[in-house]
N, C-alpha and C positions, 0 to 999 in steps of 0.2 A: 446812106444806109437807112433802111426802113425801120421805124420804131418797132420794138418788140414788147409785147404785153407780158408782164411777169405775173404768173398765177401760182398761188400757194394753196394747196388743198389738204384736207384731212377729214377723216371719219372717226366716229366714236360710237361705242356701244356699251350699255350697262347691262351685262349679261350677254352671252353670245350663243344663241340669239337672245334678243331683248330689245329694249327701247334704244334706238340709235339716232345719231345725228351726223350731219355733214356740214362742212364749212369751206368757204373759198374766199380768198383775198385776191382781188384783181387790181393790178397796179399798171397804169399806163398814162403817159403824158403828164406826170405830176399829180394825177388824181388816183384815188383809191376807192374801190367799190367792194363792199363786203356783202356776201350772201350766205344764207344758211337755211337749214330745214331739218326735218327728221321723219322717222317712221316708228310706229309703235312696236312692231315686231320685225326685226331684221337682224343682219349680221354686220360685224365690223367691215368685212371685205365689201359687202354691198354698199355700205356708206362711203368707203374710200372711193369706189368707182363712181357713185352718184355725185360726189363732190366734184370730180373732174368733169363729168358729163354736164352738170349744171353750170359750171364755169365756162365751158366751151359753148354751151347754148346761149350764154350772155354776150358772146363776141360776134362781130361781123364775119361772115365767111371770108376766107382768104387771109385772115390776120396771121401774123407771125407771132408765136407765143413760146414762152418757156414755162413748162409746167413743173413745179417743184412739189414732190410728194415724199412723205416718209414711208410710203408703202411700197416695198419691193414687189409685192403682188401686182400692183398697178403698173409700176415702171417696167418691170421685166415682162409682164403679161402683154402690154401694148407694144413694147419695143421688140420683143423676141418671140414669145410663146404663141402669140395670136396667129402668126403665119402658118405654123404647123397645125394648129387647131382647125383653121379654115381648110387646109389641104385634106385633113382627115374627117371632114364633115362635122366639125365642132366636137371632136373626140380628143381625149388626152392620149398620150403615148401608150397607156395601158387600156385603151379602147373604152374608157368610161366617159360619160357626157361631161362636157366642160361645165363647172359650177358657175353660176351667174351668167349663163350664156346670153340671156336677154340684155343685160347691161354691157357685156363685152361687144355684142353686135351693135348696140347703140353707140358705144364709144368708138368703135371702128368706123362706123358710118360718119360720125361727126369729125373725127380726126382727119379723115380724107379731105375735108374742106379747108384744112389749115396747114401751115408749115410749123411743126411743133418740135421742140427739143424737150425730151423727157429726162428730168433730173431727179435723182434720189437724194434726199437730205436726211441726216440722222434726226429722228424725232426727239423732242424734249432735250435739245442740246444747245439752246440759246439762240437759234435762228429766229429772228423777229417775225418774219413772214409765216414760218411754220407754227410758231407759238400762237400767233393770232388765229390762224386757220383752226388750230386745236381748240382755242377758246370758242370760236364760232360753232364748231362741231358739237362741243359740249352744251352750248346754248340750245342747239337744235334738240339734243337729248332732253334737256330740262323742259323745253316747251312741250314735247310730245308726252313725256312721262308725267308732267303736271296736268295734262288734259285727260288722263285716263280715269 
């Protein structure tokens, strides 16, 4: 069986919109890599998406991965909703433009190069990987908020 990379991601925002951060914990082969960052003016959903995008960008194409997210927006969006959005020209069922289309397009492009299992985990419920991703996302917020 091929090794599977375990990825935990999270986004955070102080104000929505406001200063935001993203974090990802990437675990593979007994090694753990932590990445994080932030933006001065963003939304929580954009940070949730960015966390997954940055984690996938850190992997070799073709990698098998399990992405753990506490964002149903991300998990349901990439697993279910995106197919309908693409068929409708990036429009929702009520014909409005898909929010964060730029990030959804990037995530869709990236995800095509991997074999990914998308898992939802309850946030702030003691899951060690999710808790660390949350800490990293908040670190990203602190870094951008402190530089203003």
